[in-house]
C-alpha positions in Angstrom: 113.9 82.5 99.0 110.6 80.6 98.7 108.4 81.4 95.7 105.7 83.7 96.9 102.3 82.5 95.8 100.0 84.7 97.9 99.7 87.9 99.9 102.5 88.4 102.4 100.7 90.8 104.7 98.6 88.1 106.4 101.6 85.8 106.8 103.7 88.6 108.4 100.8 89.3 110.8 100.6 85.7 111.8 104.4 85.5 112.2 104.6 88.4 114.5 101.7 87.3 116.6 102.9 83.6 117.0 106.4 84.7 117.9 105.1 87.2 120.5 102.8 84.6 122.0 105.7 82.1 122.4 108.0 84.8 123.9 105.3 86.0 126.3 104.8 82.4 127.5 108.5 82.0 128.2 108.8 79.1 125.8 111.8 78.3 123.7 111.2 77.5 120.1 112.1 73.8 120.5 109.9 73.5 123.6 106.8 75.1 122.0 107.3 73.1 118.8 107.4 69.8 120.8 104.2 70.8 122.7 102.5 71.6 119.4 103.7 68.3 117.9 105.4 70.1 115.0 109.1 70.3 114.0 111.2 73.2 115.2 111.9 74.1 111.6 108.2 74.3 110.8 107.5 76.6 113.8 110.5 78.7 112.9 109.2 79.1 109.3 105.8 80.1 110.7 107.4 82.7 112.9 109.4 84.1 110.0 106.5 84.3 107.5 108.0 81.6 105.3 105.7 79.3 103.4 101.9 79.2 103.6 100.5 78.8 107.2 97.9 76.0 107.6 94.5 76.6 109.3 95.0 73.5 111.5 98.3 74.8 112.8 96.8 78.1 113.7 93.9 76.3 115.5 96.4 74.3 117.5 98.3 77.5 118.4 95.2 79.3 119.5 94.3 76.3 121.7 97.9 75.9 123.0 98.1 79.5 124.2 94.5 79.5 125.4 93.4 82.6 123.5 90.1 81.2 122.1 87.5 83.8 121.7 89.9 86.7 121.9 90.4 89.5 119.3 93.9 88.1 118.6 92.4 84.7 117.9 89.9 86.3 115.5 92.7 88.1 113.7 94.8 84.9 113.4 91.8 83.1 111.9 91.2 85.9 109.5 94.8 86.1 108.5 95.2 82.4 107.9 92.1 82.4 105.7 93.5 85.4 103.7 96.9 83.6 103.4 95.3 80.8 101.5 94.4 83.1 98.6 96.5 82.4 95.5 98.1 85.5 94.1 97.0 86.5 90.6 100.6 86.7 89.5 100.9 82.9 89.8 99.1 82.7 86.4 102.2 84.0 84.7 105.4 82.2 83.8 107.8 81.9 86.7 110.6 83.6 84.8 108.4 86.6 84.2 107.7 87.3 87.9 111.0 86.0 89.2 112.2 88.5 91.8 109.0 90.5 91.4 106.6 88.0 93.2 107.4 89.4 96.7 106.8 92.9 95.6 103.5 92.0 94.1 102.6 90.1 97.3 103.3 93.2 99.4 101.4 95.4 97.0 98.2 93.3 96.6 96.8 94.1 100.1 98.6 97.4 101.0 96.4 100.4 101.8 99.0 103.0 100.8 102.1 102.6 98.5 104.7 105.4 98.8 107.2 105.2 96.0 110.3 107.1 94.7 111.4 106.6 91.1 114.5 107.5 89.1 115.0 107.7 86.1 111.6 106.3 85.0 108.1 107.4 85.9 106.2 105.4 88.5 105.3 102.0 87.3 101.6 102.3 88.3 101.3 105.4 86.1 103.1 104.2 83.0 101.5 103.8 79.6 101.9 100.4 77.9 104.0 101.9 75.1 106.3 103.5 77.6 106.6 100.2 79.6 107.1 98.2 76.4 110.0 100.5 75.4 111.7 100.0 78.8 111.3 96.2 78.6 112.6 96.1 75.0 115.4 98.7 75.1 116.8 98.4 78.6 115.9 94.9 79.6 116.2 93.4 76.1 113.1 91.2 76.6 111.7 89.0 73.9 108.3 90.0 72.4 106.7 87.0 74.2 108.0 88.1 77.6 107.0 91.7 76.9 103.4 90.7 76.3 103.2 88.9 79.7 105.0 91.7 81.5 102.5 94.2 80.0 99.7 92.1 81.3 101.2 92.1 84.7 101.6 95.8 84.5 97.9 96.3 83.6 96.8 94.1 86.5 98.9 96.0 89.0 97.4 99.3 87.7 93.9 98.1 88.3 94.5 98.4 92.0 94.3 102.2 91.6 90.8 101.9 90.3 89.3 99.2 92.5 90.0 95.9 94.4 87.7 93.2 95.6 87.2 93.5 99.3 89.6 96.5 99.6 89.5 100.2 98.9 91.5 101.3 95.8 95.2 101.5 96.5 96.4 105.0 97.5 99.6 106.0 95.7 101.9 108.7 96.9 104.7 109.0 94.3 107.7 111.1 94.1 109.4 111.1 90.7 112.8 112.7 90.1 112.6 115.4 87.3 115.1 113.3 85.3 112.2 110.8 84.7 110.4 113.5 82.7 113.4 113.9 80.4 114.7 110.4 80.0 113.4 109.3 76.7 111.7 105.8 76.6 110.9 104.7 73.1 110.4 107.9 71.2 109.3 111.6 71.6 105.7 110.5 70.7 105.7 107.9 73.4 107.1 110.4 75.9 104.4 113.0 75.1 101.7 110.4 75.6 103.3 109.3 78.8 103.4 112.9 80.1 99.8 113.4 79.1 99.0 110.3 81.2 100.9 111.6 84.2 99.0 114.9 84.0 95.7 113.2 83.8 96.1 110.3 86.2 97.7 112.4 88.9 94.3 114.2 89.4 92.7 111.0 90.7 91.7 111.3 94.4 93.9 108.4 95.5 96.9 109.5 93.5 99.4 112.1 94.7 102.3 112.8 92.3 105.2 115.0 93.1 108.2 115.9 91.0 111.6 116.3 92.8 113.2 119.1 90.8 116.8 119.3 89.7 117.1 122.4 92.0 116.1 120.5 95.1 118.7 119.9 97.8 119.9 116.2 98.3 117.5 114.1 100.5 118.2 110.7 102.0 116.9 107.8 99.9 116.8 109.9 96.6 119.4 107.7 94.9 117.5 104.5 94.7 114.0 103.4 93.8 111.9 101.9 96.6 108.3 101.4 97.8 107.0 101.8 101.3 103.9 99.7 101.8 101.5 100.7 104.6 98.7 98.4 105.9 95.5 99.1 107.7 95.0 95.7 109.3 96.2 95.7 112.9 99.3 93.5 113.2 100.4 93.8 109.6 103.5 95.9 109.9 104.6 98.3 107.2 107.6 97.2 105.0 110.0 98.8 102.5 110.9 97.1 99.3 114.0 98.5 97.5 114.8 97.9 93.8 118.3 97.7 92.6 120.1 96.3 89.5 120.7 93.2 91.5 117.0 92.7 92.3 114.7 93.6 95.2 115.4 93.4 98.9 113.2 94.1 101.9 113.6 96.3 104.9 111.5 94.9 107.8 113.1 96.3 110.9 110.6 98.7 112.5 113.0 101.5 113.1 114.5 101.3 109.6 111.0 101.2 108.1 110.1 104.4 110.1 113.3 106.0 108.8 112.2 105.4 105.2 108.7 106.6 106.0 110.3 109.9 107.3 112.6 110.0 104.3 109.7 109.8 101.9 107.9 112.6 103.7 111.1 114.6 103.3 111.2 113.8 99.6 107.6 115.1 99.3 108.5 118.2 101.2 111.5 118.9 99.0 109.4 118.3 95.8 107.0 120.5 93.9 103.4 120.5 95.0 101.0 118.3 93.1 99.7 121.3 91.1 103.2 122.6 90.4 104.3 119.1 89.4 101.5 118.9 86.8 102.4 122.3 85.5 106.1 121.2 85.1 105.0 118.0 83.4 102.9 119.9 80.9 105.6 122.5 80.4 108.2 119.9 79.5 105.6 118.1 77.2 104.9 121.3 75.3 108.4 122.7 75.2 110.0 123.1 71.8 112.9 121.2 73.2 110.6 118.7 74.7 108.1 116.4 73.0 105.9 118.8 71.2 
């Protein structure tokens, strides 16, 4: 997979629109590419959101399909401009963001991020000490790598407070109750982490639910994933699933809807936001907990 150096939402919007224009015109890929004086492989990559689209190619496509002055043309021009932005994560070493670049590219311009986490608390609500313990003890990262990873983590968390040109990211998180008991680092670090969860979950753009041990099994509760929702017309929602082998995307519209419904079911099976905070505080203060 190509290294992702900028937001993927605009690229995916362009890809879907360009492919739809070609199919509506009855043109085969090779025929349209020849008319546009570009290679079939280049047009194919454009239709599959691979690589960075060029403004001149989009201008040629707008002219070729005679859609000048239409709302679609305006969206394509806006998307290609947005696609030129360089992602902030490109300032970090490649090995640090390897496999994570696509996730960051989906996250950077999403309106809503719905996540499910097990056995760790949601990344965007983690303290630095908690994250450091995970990087050190589970991933066995070097101190140099950890410092960069913590900087990436901080930058991601800034999206909950504010973003240039966009409203703050809305986070709807479901954390399995095991994440409140799984010790990362030390009891002191865990207590501070639970304090952070209790406090940060009161933000107006953060909804945190705990899926309790007593809840009945729900589809998608066995793996961590994020469902990214976009406001811009044409940018379709996407699911990014995290496994030990890395990330992979679910783009099929019906499958994405299935995960959206599954996350709603997870929320319904979980404790309310207030009850979740009560449980977090109860575990934090329990004699058997982190008091």
